[in-house]
Structures are given as structure tokens and as C-alpha cells.
LOMI-333945 format. One record per residue (C-alpha): residue number from 0; residue in three letters; x, y, z. Coordinates in nm, 4 decimals, padded with zeros to 6 digits. Example, Ala and Ser with C-alpha at 12.3 -4.5 7.8 and 13.67 -1.06 7.14 Angstrom:
// residues 2
<atom i="0" aa="ala" u="01.2300" v="-00.4500" w="00.7800"/>
<atom i="1" aa="ser" u="01.3670" v="-00.1060" w="00.7140"/>
END
This chain:
// residues 282
<atom i="0" aa="met" u="03.9431" v="00.3944" w="-00.4892"/>
<atom i="1" aa="ser" u="04.1304" v="00.2201" w="-00.7690"/>
<atom i="2" aa="arg" u="03.9557" v="00.0338" w="-01.0484"/>
<atom i="3" aa="ile" u="04.0653" v="-00.3041" w="-00.9065"/>
<atom i="4" aa="gly" u="03.9323" v="-00.2110" w="-00.5633"/>
<atom i="5" aa="gln" u="03.5994" v="-00.0976" w="-00.7102"/>
<atom i="6" aa="arg" u="03.5693" v="-00.4243" w="-00.8989"/>
<atom i="7" aa="ala" u="03.6441" v="-00.6220" w="-00.5810"/>
<atom i="8" aa="val" u="03.3726" v="-00.4312" w="-00.3916"/>
<atom i="9" aa="asn" u="03.1226" v="-00.4933" w="-00.6705"/>
<atom i="10" aa="trp" u="03.1941" v="-00.8679" w="-00.6762"/>
<atom i="11" aa="thr" u="03.1752" v="-00.8833" w="-00.2968"/>
<atom i="12" aa="val" u="02.8371" v="-00.7123" w="-00.2878"/>
<atom i="13" aa="leu" u="02.7131" v="-00.9379" w="-00.5676"/>
<atom i="14" aa="gly" u="02.8381" v="-01.2482" w="-00.3860"/>
<atom i="15" aa="leu" u="02.6739" v="-01.1438" w="-00.0606"/>
<atom i="16" aa="gly" u="02.3472" v="-01.0814" w="-00.2420"/>
<atom i="17" aa="phe" u="02.3497" v="-01.4245" w="-00.4048"/>
<atom i="18" aa="ala" u="02.4492" v="-01.5847" w="-00.0740"/>
<atom i="19" aa="phe" u="02.1577" v="-01.4158" w="00.1016"/>
<atom i="20" aa="leu" u="01.9184" v="-01.5535" w="-00.1622"/>
<atom i="21" aa="tyr" u="02.0515" v="-01.9039" w="-00.2226"/>
<atom i="22" aa="val" u="02.2407" v="-02.0243" w="00.0869"/>
<atom i="23" aa="pro" u="01.9145" v="-02.0901" w="00.2796"/>
<atom i="24" aa="val" u="01.7864" v="-02.2872" w="-00.0204"/>
<atom i="25" aa="leu" u="02.1059" v="-02.4940" w="-00.0341"/>
<atom i="26" aa="ile" u="02.0857" v="-02.5610" w="00.3411"/>
<atom i="27" aa="leu" u="01.7265" v="-02.6785" w="00.3006"/>
<atom i="28" aa="met" u="01.8283" v="-02.9134" w="00.0178"/>
<atom i="29" aa="val" u="02.1159" v="-03.0559" w="00.2224"/>
<atom i="30" aa="tyr" u="01.8936" v="-03.1226" w="00.5248"/>
<atom i="31" aa="ser" u="01.6432" v="-03.3049" w="00.3038"/>
<atom i="32" aa="phe" u="01.8979" v="-03.5918" w="00.3085"/>
<atom i="33" aa="asn" u="01.9202" v="-03.5855" w="00.6875"/>
<atom i="34" aa="glu" u="01.8468" v="-03.9114" w="00.8706"/>
<atom i="35" aa="ser" u="01.7322" v="-03.7424" w="01.1914"/>
<atom i="36" aa="arg" u="01.3649" v="-03.6820" w="01.2642"/>
<atom i="37" aa="leu" u="01.4628" v="-03.3296" w="01.3689"/>
<atom i="38" aa="ala" u="01.4737" v="-03.1135" w="01.0596"/>
<atom i="39" aa="thr" u="01.7596" v="-02.8953" w="01.1840"/>
<atom i="40" aa="val" u="01.9878" v="-03.1557" w="01.3493"/>
<atom i="41" aa="trp" u="02.2227" v="-03.3470" w="01.1197"/>
<atom i="42" aa="ser" u="02.2731" v="-03.7137" w="01.2095"/>
<atom i="43" aa="gly" u="02.3732" v="-03.8778" w="00.8818"/>
<atom i="44" aa="phe" u="02.3009" v="-03.9051" w="00.5105"/>
<atom i="45" aa="ser" u="01.9798" v="-04.0833" w="00.4125"/>
<atom i="46" aa="phe" u="01.6999" v="-04.0893" w="00.1545"/>
<atom i="47" aa="lys" u="01.4522" v="-04.1939" w="00.4238"/>
<atom i="48" aa="trp" u="01.2369" v="-03.8824" w="00.4110"/>
<atom i="49" aa="tyr" u="01.1931" v="-03.9038" w="00.0346"/>
<atom i="50" aa="gly" u="01.0450" v="-04.2472" w="00.0864"/>
<atom i="51" aa="glu" u="00.8219" v="-04.1101" w="00.3633"/>
<atom i="52" aa="leu" u="00.7116" v="-03.8313" w="00.1337"/>
<atom i="53" aa="phe" u="00.6072" v="-04.0669" w="-00.1461"/>
<atom i="54" aa="arg" u="00.4118" v="-04.2742" w="00.1069"/>
<atom i="55" aa="asp" u="00.2169" v="-03.9694" w="00.2269"/>
<atom i="56" aa="lys" u="-00.1030" v="-03.9953" w="00.0230"/>
<atom i="57" aa="gln" u="-00.2471" v="-03.6650" w="00.1464"/>
<atom i="58" aa="met" u="00.0658" v="-03.4768" w="00.0441"/>
<atom i="59" aa="leu" u="00.0733" v="-03.6432" w="-00.2987"/>
<atom i="60" aa="asp" u="-00.2974" v="-03.5729" w="-00.3545"/>
<atom i="61" aa="ala" u="-00.2430" v="-03.2063" w="-00.2649"/>
<atom i="62" aa="ala" u="00.0547" v="-03.1909" w="-00.5038"/>
<atom i="63" aa="trp" u="-00.1547" v="-03.3388" w="-00.7862"/>
<atom i="64" aa="val" u="-00.4333" v="-03.0856" w="-00.7242"/>
<atom i="65" aa="ser" u="-00.1823" v="-02.7989" w="-00.7330"/>
<atom i="66" aa="ile" u="-00.0184" v="-02.9228" w="-01.0541"/>
<atom i="67" aa="lys" u="-00.3533" v="-02.9632" w="-01.2321"/>
<atom i="68" aa="val" u="-00.4770" v="-02.6220" w="-01.1220"/>
<atom i="69" aa="ala" u="-00.1450" v="-02.4537" w="-01.2078"/>
<atom i="70" aa="phe" u="-00.1315" v="-02.6127" w="-01.5557"/>
<atom i="71" aa="trp" u="-00.4836" v="-02.5124" w="-01.6571"/>
<atom i="72" aa="thr" u="-00.4450" v="-02.1732" w="-01.4890"/>
<atom i="73" aa="ala" u="-00.1302" v="-02.0948" w="-01.6877"/>
<atom i="74" aa="thr" u="-00.2897" v="-02.2152" w="-02.0119"/>
<atom i="75" aa="ala" u="-00.6074" v="-02.0102" w="-01.9666"/>
<atom i="76" aa="ala" u="-00.4128" v="-01.7053" w="-01.8481"/>
<atom i="77" aa="val" u="-00.1901" v="-01.7142" w="-02.1594"/>
<atom i="78" aa="val" u="-00.4912" v="-01.7355" w="-02.3928"/>
<atom i="79" aa="leu" u="-00.6857" v="-01.4585" w="-02.2201"/>
<atom i="80" aa="gly" u="-00.3751" v="-01.2495" w="-02.1574"/>
<atom i="81" aa="thr" u="-00.2778" v="-01.2659" w="-02.5248"/>
<atom i="82" aa="met" u="-00.6267" v="-01.1538" w="-02.6264"/>
<atom i="83" aa="ala" u="-00.6152" v="-00.8656" w="-02.3784"/>
<atom i="84" aa="ser" u="-00.2681" v="-00.7677" w="-02.5004"/>
<atom i="85" aa="leu" u="-00.3878" v="-00.7581" w="-02.8614"/>
<atom i="86" aa="val" u="-00.6741" v="-00.5317" w="-02.7574"/>
<atom i="87" aa="met" u="-00.4388" v="-00.2972" w="-02.5721"/>
<atom i="88" aa="thr" u="-00.1652" v="-00.2815" w="-02.8388"/>
<atom i="89" aa="arg" u="-00.3327" v="-00.3477" w="-03.1741"/>
<atom i="90" aa="met" u="-00.6835" v="-00.2050" w="-03.1586"/>
<atom i="91" aa="arg" u="-00.7437" v="00.1612" w="-03.2201"/>
<atom i="92" aa="arg" u="-00.8273" v="00.3781" w="-02.9265"/>
<atom i="93" aa="phe" u="-01.1857" v="00.3209" w="-02.8140"/>
<atom i="94" aa="ser" u="-01.4016" v="00.4550" w="-02.5353"/>
<atom i="95" aa="gly" u="-01.3000" v="00.2852" w="-02.2119"/>
<atom i="96" aa="lys" u="-00.9620" v="00.1558" w="-02.3314"/>
<atom i="97" aa="thr" u="-00.7801" v="00.3199" w="-02.0407"/>
<atom i="98" aa="leu" u="-01.0296" v="00.1747" w="-01.7949"/>
<atom i="99" aa="phe" u="-00.9936" v="-00.1653" w="-01.9612"/>
<atom i="100" aa="gly" u="-00.6159" v="-00.1572" w="-01.9149"/>
<atom i="101" aa="ala" u="-00.6509" v="-00.0454" w="-01.5533"/>
<atom i="102" aa="leu" u="-00.8935" v="-00.3263" w="-01.4721"/>
<atom i="103" aa="ile" u="-00.6713" v="-00.5867" w="-01.6383"/>
<atom i="104" aa="thr" u="-00.3628" v="-00.4825" w="-01.4392"/>
<atom i="105" aa="ala" u="-00.5421" v="-00.4105" w="-01.1094"/>
<atom i="106" aa="pro" u="-00.4522" v="-00.7512" w="-00.9523"/>
<atom i="107" aa="leu" u="-00.0846" v="-00.6538" w="-00.9763"/>
<atom i="108" aa="val" u="-00.1235" v="-00.4022" w="-00.6934"/>
<atom i="109" aa="met" u="-00.4267" v="-00.5430" w="-00.5124"/>
<atom i="110" aa="pro" u="-00.3634" v="-00.7443" w="-00.1922"/>
<atom i="111" aa="glu" u="-00.4282" v="-01.1159" w="-00.2332"/>
<atom i="112" aa="val" u="-00.6546" v="-01.1144" w="00.0717"/>
<atom i="113" aa="ile" u="-00.8872" v="-00.8691" w="-00.1008"/>
<atom i="114" aa="ile" u="-00.8826" v="-01.0723" w="-00.4227"/>
<atom i="115" aa="gly" u="-00.9590" v="-01.3960" w="-00.2410"/>
<atom i="116" aa="leu" u="-01.2395" v="-01.2463" w="-00.0335"/>
<atom i="117" aa="ser" u="-01.4027" v="-01.0711" w="-00.3300"/>
<atom i="118" aa="ile" u="-01.3924" v="-01.3865" w="-00.5433"/>
<atom i="119" aa="leu" u="-01.5428" v="-01.5908" w="-00.2593"/>
<atom i="120" aa="leu" u="-01.8279" v="-01.3413" w="-00.2197"/>
<atom i="121" aa="met" u="-01.8875" v="-01.3521" w="-00.5962"/>
<atom i="122" aa="phe" u="-01.9048" v="-01.7327" w="-00.5923"/>
<atom i="123" aa="val" u="-02.1457" v="-01.7301" w="-00.2984"/>
<atom i="124" aa="ser" u="-02.3668" v="-01.4840" w="-00.4869"/>
<atom i="125" aa="leu" u="-02.3581" v="-01.7041" w="-00.7963"/>
<atom i="126" aa="gln" u="-02.4581" v="-02.0017" w="-00.5861"/>
<atom i="127" aa="gly" u="-02.7636" v="-01.8114" w="-00.4667"/>
<atom i="128" aa="leu" u="-02.8556" v="-01.6988" w="-00.8168"/>
<atom i="129" aa="thr" u="-02.8238" v="-02.0531" w="-00.9584"/>
<atom i="130" aa="asp" u="-03.0176" v="-02.2200" w="-00.6722"/>
<atom i="131" aa="gly" u="-02.7088" v="-02.3952" w="-00.5406"/>
<atom i="132" aa="tyr" u="-02.5975" v="-02.5341" w="-00.8776"/>
<atom i="133" aa="phe" u="-02.2676" v="-02.3431" w="-00.8720"/>
<atom i="134" aa="ala" u="-02.0267" v="-02.4639" w="-00.5989"/>
<atom i="135" aa="pro" u="-01.8525" v="-02.1675" w="-00.4314"/>
<atom i="136" aa="lys" u="-01.5574" v="-02.3858" w="-00.3266"/>
<atom i="137" aa="gly" u="-01.3580" v="-02.6514" w="-00.5064"/>
<atom i="138" aa="ile" u="-01.0994" v="-02.7088" w="-00.7786"/>
<atom i="139" aa="val" u="-01.2962" v="-02.5135" w="-01.0401"/>
<atom i="140" aa="ala" u="-01.3305" v="-02.2190" w="-00.8018"/>
<atom i="141" aa="ile" u="-00.9550" v="-02.2229" w="-00.7348"/>
<atom i="142" aa="trp" u="-00.8879" v="-02.2349" w="-01.1087"/>
<atom i="143" aa="ile" u="-01.1126" v="-01.9347" w="-01.1802"/>
<atom i="144" aa="ala" u="-00.9582" v="-01.7395" w="-00.8926"/>
<atom i="145" aa="his" u="-00.6030" v="-01.8150" w="-01.0055"/>
<atom i="146" aa="val" u="-00.6791" v="-01.7224" w="-01.3677"/>
<atom i="147" aa="thr" u="-00.8158" v="-01.3894" w="-01.2448"/>
<atom i="148" aa="phe" u="-00.5015" v="-01.3344" w="-01.0380"/>
<atom i="149" aa="thr" u="-00.2383" v="-01.4404" w="-01.2948"/>
<atom i="150" aa="leu" u="-00.4039" v="-01.2836" w="-01.5996"/>
<atom i="151" aa="ala" u="-00.2560" v="-00.9440" w="-01.5156"/>
<atom i="152" aa="phe" u="00.1016" v="-01.0761" w="-01.5067"/>
<atom i="153" aa="val" u="00.0690" v="-01.2544" w="-01.8404"/>
<atom i="154" aa="thr" u="-00.0884" v="-00.9474" w="-02.0007"/>
<atom i="155" aa="val" u="00.2004" v="-00.7255" w="-01.8926"/>
<atom i="156" aa="val" u="00.4618" v="-00.9691" w="-02.0285"/>
<atom i="157" aa="val" u="00.2897" v="-01.0247" w="-02.3642"/>
<atom i="158" aa="ser" u="00.1948" v="-00.6567" w="-02.4070"/>
<atom i="159" aa="ser" u="00.5569" v="-00.5486" w="-02.3659"/>
<atom i="160" aa="arg" u="00.6618" v="-00.7893" w="-02.6423"/>
<atom i="161" aa="leu" u="00.3784" v="-00.6893" w="-02.8745"/>
<atom i="162" aa="ser" u="00.4549" v="-00.3198" w="-02.8310"/>
<atom i="163" aa="glu" u="00.8131" v="-00.3836" w="-02.9504"/>
<atom i="164" aa="leu" u="00.7028" v="-00.5879" w="-03.2519"/>
<atom i="165" aa="asp" u="00.7588" v="-00.4215" w="-03.5874"/>
<atom i="166" aa="lys" u="00.4086" v="-00.3721" w="-03.7308"/>
<atom i="167" aa="ser" u="00.5505" v="-00.3461" w="-04.0824"/>
<atom i="168" aa="leu" u="00.5951" v="-00.7252" w="-04.0833"/>
<atom i="169" aa="glu" u="00.2230" v="-00.7763" w="-04.0235"/>
<atom i="170" aa="glu" u="00.1323" v="-00.5048" w="-04.2736"/>
<atom i="171" aa="ala" u="00.3558" v="-00.6627" w="-04.5377"/>
<atom i="172" aa="ala" u="00.1897" v="-01.0013" w="-04.4873"/>
<atom i="173" aa="met" u="-00.1567" v="-00.8440" w="-04.5218"/>
<atom i="174" aa="asp" u="-00.0452" v="-00.6611" w="-04.8373"/>
<atom i="175" aa="leu" u="00.0469" v="-01.0016" w="-04.9813"/>
<atom i="176" aa="gly" u="-00.3081" v="-01.1261" w="-04.9243"/>
<atom i="177" aa="ala" u="-00.3027" v="-01.2824" w="-04.5762"/>
<atom i="178" aa="asn" u="-00.5961" v="-01.2085" w="-04.3478"/>
<atom i="179" aa="arg" u="-00.5528" v="-01.1013" w="-03.9862"/>
<atom i="180" aa="ile" u="-00.5998" v="-01.4512" w="-03.8429"/>
<atom i="181" aa="lys" u="-00.3373" v="-01.5984" w="-04.0753"/>
<atom i="182" aa="val" u="-00.1008" v="-01.3110" w="-03.9988"/>
<atom i="183" aa="phe" u="-00.1399" v="-01.3720" w="-03.6277"/>
<atom i="184" aa="phe" u="-00.0661" v="-01.7457" w="-03.6434"/>
<atom i="185" aa="leu" u="00.2129" v="-01.7282" w="-03.9049"/>
<atom i="186" aa="ile" u="00.3827" v="-01.3961" w="-03.8218"/>
<atom i="187" aa="thr" u="00.2872" v="-01.2596" w="-03.4813"/>
<atom i="188" aa="leu" u="00.2613" v="-01.5797" w="-03.2796"/>
<atom i="189" aa="pro" u="00.6099" v="-01.7180" w="-03.3638"/>
<atom i="190" aa="ile" u="00.7695" v="-01.3835" w="-03.2793"/>
<atom i="191" aa="ile" u="00.5968" v="-01.3459" w="-02.9413"/>
<atom i="192" aa="ala" u="00.6365" v="-01.7167" w="-02.8542"/>
<atom i="193" aa="pro" u="00.9173" v="-01.6491" w="-02.5998"/>
<atom i="194" aa="ala" u="00.6903" v="-01.4012" w="-02.4203"/>
<atom i="195" aa="leu" u="00.4093" v="-01.6583" w="-02.4183"/>
<atom i="196" aa="val" u="00.6424" v="-01.9180" w="-02.2665"/>
<atom i="197" aa="ser" u="00.7605" v="-01.6671" w="-02.0053"/>
<atom i="198" aa="gly" u="00.4029" v="-01.5720" w="-01.9213"/>
<atom i="199" aa="trp" u="00.2997" v="-01.9385" w="-01.8971"/>
<atom i="200" aa="leu" u="00.5865" v="-02.0211" w="-01.6619"/>
<atom i="201" aa="leu" u="00.5154" v="-01.7128" w="-01.4513"/>
<atom i="202" aa="ala" u="00.1448" v="-01.7954" w="-01.4229"/>
<atom i="203" aa="phe" u="00.2245" v="-02.1607" w="-01.3431"/>
<atom i="204" aa="thr" u="00.4652" v="-02.0588" w="-01.0659"/>
<atom i="205" aa="leu" u="00.2275" v="-01.8025" w="-00.9153"/>
<atom i="206" aa="ser" u="-00.0591" v="-02.0528" w="-00.9129"/>
<atom i="207" aa="leu" u="00.1566" v="-02.3302" w="-00.7684"/>
<atom i="208" aa="asp" u="00.2834" v="-02.0983" w="-00.4941"/>
<atom i="209" aa="asp" u="-00.0451" v="-01.9326" w="-00.3939"/>
<atom i="210" aa="val" u="-00.1877" v="-02.0061" w="-00.0509"/>
<atom i="211" aa="val" u="-00.3874" v="-01.6937" w="00.0377"/>
<atom i="212" aa="ile" u="-00.6398" v="-01.6898" w="-00.2478"/>
<atom i="213" aa="ala" u="-00.6736" v="-02.0686" w="-00.2509"/>
<atom i="214" aa="ser" u="-00.7536" v="-02.0672" w="00.1204"/>
<atom i="215" aa="phe" u="-01.0711" v="-01.8671" w="00.0525"/>
<atom i="216" aa="val" u="-01.2117" v="-02.0884" w="-00.2246"/>
<atom i="217" aa="ala" u="-01.0676" v="-02.4351" w="-00.1557"/>
<atom i="218" aa="gly" u="-01.3053" v="-02.7080" w="-00.0487"/>
<atom i="219" aa="pro" u="-01.2481" v="-03.0167" w="00.1715"/>
<atom i="220" aa="ser" u="-01.1346" v="-03.2290" w="-00.1256"/>
<atom i="221" aa="ser" u="-00.9389" v="-02.9562" w="-00.3054"/>
<atom i="222" aa="thr" u="-00.6537" v="-02.8770" w="-00.0674"/>
<atom i="223" aa="thr" u="-00.3552" v="-02.7448" w="-00.2586"/>
<atom i="224" aa="leu" u="00.0074" v="-02.8250" w="-00.1842"/>
<atom i="225" aa="pro" u="00.0966" v="-02.4821" w="-00.0351"/>
<atom i="226" aa="met" u="-00.2035" v="-02.5091" w="00.1990"/>
<atom i="227" aa="lys" u="-00.0946" v="-02.8579" w="00.3066"/>
<atom i="228" aa="val" u="00.2632" v="-02.7449" w="00.3629"/>
<atom i="229" aa="phe" u="00.1512" v="-02.4387" w="00.5588"/>
<atom i="230" aa="ser" u="-00.0691" v="-02.6471" w="00.7884"/>
<atom i="231" aa="ser" u="00.2098" v="-02.9045" w="00.8352"/>
<atom i="232" aa="val" u="00.4686" v="-02.6414" w="00.9267"/>
<atom i="233" aa="arg" u="00.2360" v="-02.4896" w="01.1870"/>
<atom i="234" aa="leu" u="00.2310" v="-02.8275" w="01.3664"/>
<atom i="235" aa="gly" u="00.6080" v="-02.8651" w="01.3502"/>
<atom i="236" aa="leu" u="00.8765" v="-02.8708" w="01.0826"/>
<atom i="237" aa="ser" u="00.9043" v="-03.2188" w="00.9325"/>
<atom i="238" aa="pro" u="01.2010" v="-03.3377" w="00.7218"/>
<atom i="239" aa="lys" u="00.9426" v="-03.4455" w="00.4621"/>
<atom i="240" aa="ile" u="00.8847" v="-03.0762" w="00.3933"/>
<atom i="241" aa="asn" u="01.2557" v="-03.0369" w="00.3151"/>
<atom i="242" aa="ala" u="01.2363" v="-03.3293" w="00.0726"/>
<atom i="243" aa="leu" u="00.9244" v="-03.1860" w="-00.0903"/>
<atom i="244" aa="ala" u="01.0843" v="-02.8415" w="-00.1222"/>
<atom i="245" aa="thr" u="01.3956" v="-02.9947" w="-00.2807"/>
<atom i="246" aa="leu" u="01.1880" v="-03.1757" w="-00.5441"/>
<atom i="247" aa="met" u="00.9917" v="-02.8578" w="-00.6180"/>
<atom i="248" aa="ile" u="01.3148" v="-02.6582" w="-00.6558"/>
<atom i="249" aa="leu" u="01.4520" v="-02.9155" w="-00.9001"/>
<atom i="250" aa="val" u="01.1300" v="-02.9186" w="-01.1045"/>
<atom i="251" aa="val" u="01.1056" v="-02.5381" w="-01.1188"/>
<atom i="252" aa="thr" u="01.4759" v="-02.5103" w="-01.2086"/>
<atom i="253" aa="ala" u="01.4325" v="-02.7608" w="-01.4913"/>
<atom i="254" aa="ala" u="01.1235" v="-02.5761" w="-01.6192"/>
<atom i="255" aa="ala" u="01.3053" v="-02.2420" w="-01.6048"/>
<atom i="256" aa="phe" u="01.6042" v="-02.3882" w="-01.7901"/>
<atom i="257" aa="leu" u="01.3800" v="-02.5304" w="-02.0626"/>
<atom i="258" aa="gly" u="01.2059" v="-02.1941" w="-02.0964"/>
<atom i="259" aa="trp" u="01.5401" v="-02.0150" w="-02.1203"/>
<atom i="260" aa="trp" u="01.6672" v="-02.2645" w="-02.3790"/>
<atom i="261" aa="phe" u="01.3526" v="-02.2238" w="-02.5868"/>
<atom i="262" aa="met" u="01.3764" v="-01.8426" w="-02.5819"/>
<atom i="263" aa="tyr" u="01.7508" v="-01.8537" w="-02.6557"/>
<atom i="264" aa="arg" u="01.6929" v="-02.0814" w="-02.9537"/>
<atom i="265" aa="glu" u="01.4114" v="-01.8633" w="-03.0879"/>
<atom i="266" aa="glu" u="01.6218" v="-01.5484" w="-03.0479"/>
<atom i="267" aa="lys" u="01.9144" v="-01.7069" w="-03.2303"/>
<atom i="268" aa="arg" u="01.6841" v="-01.8199" w="-03.5099"/>
<atom i="269" aa="arg" u="01.5329" v="-01.4718" w="-03.5364"/>
<atom i="270" aa="gln" u="01.8766" v="-01.3104" w="-03.5572"/>
<atom i="271" aa="arg" u="01.9849" v="-01.5611" w="-03.8223"/>
<atom i="272" aa="asp" u="01.6750" v="-01.4937" w="-04.0296"/>
<atom i="273" aa="met" u="01.7333" v="-01.1185" w="-04.0055"/>
<atom i="274" aa="gln" u="02.0945" v="-01.1569" w="-04.1171"/>
<atom i="275" aa="leu" u="01.9897" v="-01.3712" w="-04.4126"/>
<atom i="276" aa="ala" u="01.7258" v="-01.1173" w="-04.5095"/>
<atom i="277" aa="leu" u="01.9818" v="-00.8342" w="-04.4913"/>
<atom i="278" aa="gln" u="02.2271" v="-01.0318" w="-04.7046"/>
<atom i="279" aa="glu" u="01.9611" v="-01.1040" w="-04.9655"/>
<atom i="280" aa="asn" u="01.8575" v="-00.7389" w="-04.9765"/>
<atom i="281" aa="gly" u="02.2184" v="-00.6304" w="-04.9929"/>
END
């Protein structure tokens, strides 16, 4: 096969792969503007179902619960994941370090059903030990469960960035009199900031998308958006779900673009600083 033919095959395979991934999403977005009550029958262009969506109080309440839980889950997961990453990459080898790393990353390969069931049993046990003071179901329970689940993903992302970081920069700062805390906030943190943003966005998306774990620990007043959507689809596909999915796609796309722009800007700034340092040394 000639080089032109090989290139045509490669582009064709790539195009088919992207079509398989994104054509269903585009179809869903198009049908969100459908006037018909049937979600799969086109009868005209309309914004009617967006108005119906914003008048659905239960759906909006579930969306607000999911956004709150996802925000605080991502924030807590980044803080705890960064601490775990520092332990795994910066601390000297200690007894149980391998076990510590295995326990941190275990949720990556553990089925969500097992995670949800084990966390529910733990909450029920805590309720018995605290004489009913601790509620085994609710928003706080979902938040704790999601932090446990997403912590592993954030730790992997941040650890990979920390392992590539040149330790001589931190050592040079400490030689100049900076303590470890100051070195972390002035040297380490700005360098690993793109990884922190990536980990935050990943944890936010995983929490916002979860339905299995939340189903075990959600209470009557803490229904998340994926749970609401799943129950609605089981009763019949409504065009409001298409409108909701379109809005979620737009929000996630905007968040991903902002994250990419932030990382691109930081990488450009880092390369510029390195070039200036090389020129000064030269």
C-alpha cells in the first residue's frame, strides 16, 4: 500500500472512531430542540422542552444537589489526594508504604457496587455506635462516599506530576533558607497546578456522573441528578432529558476548555521562564 493510501486508511479509521463517539451525542443535542413529545420523532424546531425543564422543580433540586456534592467532593479529593501523593513521592520509604499505595489506589479497580455497599454498611455501623447521631444516608454520606471513590483518581494524576518534578528546584529553595511549607506553596504548588486542575475536573465529573454509589447512601431529600435521570428514563424517554443532557454537555465542555486553557497558559509560562533562565546562565 502506498503512503497516500495508508494515510487515507488512517484518517478513515480515525473519522469512524470519532463518529462512533460523537454522532450519538450530536443527535441527542439536535433532538433536544424537537417540538414533539416523542423524543425520537422530529416534528419541528422549538425551545419548549428547555422551558419545561426549568419548570421541573424536582429535576432542578436534584441538579443542585449533584453540583454541590460534586464541587465539595472534587475540592476534598484534591486536598487529600495531594497529601497522599506527597507521602508516596516525597517521603522516604517507611514500613507499610506499599500497602498505603495499594489501599489508596484500590477504588480504581474495585466495582462501584462493592464500594457503595461497603460504605453503606460502615455508615450503618457508625449510626449504631453513635446512638443514631450519625445519619447513614443523606448529602453528607454521598459526599464522603464520593471523596472515597474519587481520591484514587486524583492521587494517580498528582503523583505522576510530582514524580516528574525536578527535586533540585525544591532543594535549591531550601538551601536558600526556605522551609518545606514555603517551598511547597511557592515552588511545588505552582508547578503541579495543571495536575491539580485536571484532578479536580476529573473528580467533579466522576461525582456528577455517579449513580451506583449514590444509590446506596442517598436519602429521600438527597436524590442526585443521575438518579433522577435514571428513574425518569425507566418510565419513558422524555425530551426534557435531551435538553438536560445538552446543557450538561455544554457545561462540561466549557469546564474542560477552561482547564485546557489554564494548563496551556501555565505550560507556556513555564517554558518561557526556562528559556529566560537558560539565557541568563548562558
